[in-house]
C-alpha positions as CSV (number, residue, x, y, z in Angstrom):
1,X,5.5,15.8,18.8
2,X,8.3,16.1,20.9
3,X,9.0,12.9,22.7
4,X,9.9,8.6,21.9
5,X,8.5,6.3,19.8
6,X,8.9,2.9,19.4
7,X,7.5,0.2,16.7
8,X,7.8,-3.0,17.6
9,X,6.1,-6.5,16.3
10,X,4.5,-9.5,18.8
11,X,4.8,-13.1,18.2
12,X,0.7,-13.4,18.7
13,X,0.9,-11.3,15.3
14,X,0.4,-7.3,16.0
15,X,2.4,-4.5,15.6
16,X,2.8,-2.0,18.0
17,X,3.0,1.4,18.0
18,X,4.0,3.0,21.3
19,X,4.6,6.9,21.6
20,X,4.9,8.8,25.1
21,X,4.4,12.9,25.1
22,X,4.9,14.7,28.1
23,X,2.7,12.7,31.0
24,X,1.3,11.0,28.0
25,X,2.2,7.1,26.9
26,X,0.0,5.8,24.3
27,X,-0.2,2.4,22.4
28,X,-1.5,1.7,18.6
29,X,-2.0,-1.4,17.1
30,X,-3.6,-1.5,14.2
31,X,-5.8,-5.1,14.2
32,X,-8.0,-5.0,11.0
33,X,-10.8,-3.6,9.7
34,X,-12.9,-6.3,9.9
35,X,-12.5,-7.7,13.3
36,X,-14.1,-7.8,15.9
37,X,-12.6,-5.9,18.9
38,X,-12.8,-4.8,22.4
39,X,-10.5,-2.6,24.7
40,X,-9.9,-2.6,28.3
41,X,-7.5,-1.5,31.0
42,X,-7.1,-2.7,33.7
43,X,-4.4,-1.9,36.3
44,X,-1.9,-1.2,34.6
45,X,-2.8,-3.5,32.0
46,X,-4.1,-2.8,28.5
47,X,-6.6,-6.2,27.6
48,X,-7.3,-6.2,23.8
49,X,-9.7,-8.8,22.7
50,X,-9.7,-9.6,19.0
51,X,-12.3,-12.2,17.5
52,X,-12.1,-13.5,20.6
53,X,-8.4,-14.2,20.9
54,X,-7.0,-12.6,24.1
55,X,-4.0,-10.2,24.5
56,X,-2.9,-8.3,27.6
57,X,0.0,-4.9,27.0
58,X,2.0,-3.5,29.9
59,X,0.6,0.3,30.5
60,X,1.9,2.6,33.4
61,X,0.0,3.3,36.2
62,X,-2.7,6.1,35.6
63,X,-5.7,7.7,34.4
64,X,-6.5,5.9,31.0
65,X,-8.4,5.1,28.5
66,X,-9.0,2.5,25.3
67,X,-10.8,2.8,22.0
68,X,-11.1,0.8,18.9
69,X,-12.1,2.4,16.3
70,X,-11.9,1.5,12.2
71,X,-9.3,-2.1,13.9
72,X,-7.4,0.7,15.2
73,X,-6.9,0.1,18.5
74,X,-5.9,3.4,20.6
75,X,-4.4,3.1,24.4
76,X,-3.5,6.1,26.4
77,X,-3.0,6.6,30.1
78,X,-1.8,9.9,31.3
79,X,1.0,9.5,34.3
């Protein structure tokens, strides 16, 4: 993959990997396989709700998708 990958932890305990490849910016977070999680994009914010707690991540404006599969949240935005 040619692009940039950044990993960081947040004060709320969620470890996030952010990547850029071409015109696509993505965020991947492991919130735990047994977690009740949902994800959505509203404007330039990805909103992830895990076990009733809301977490917000800045994303660039563009066409995007947000999904949760087996405790892994994936958000991708094409600028």
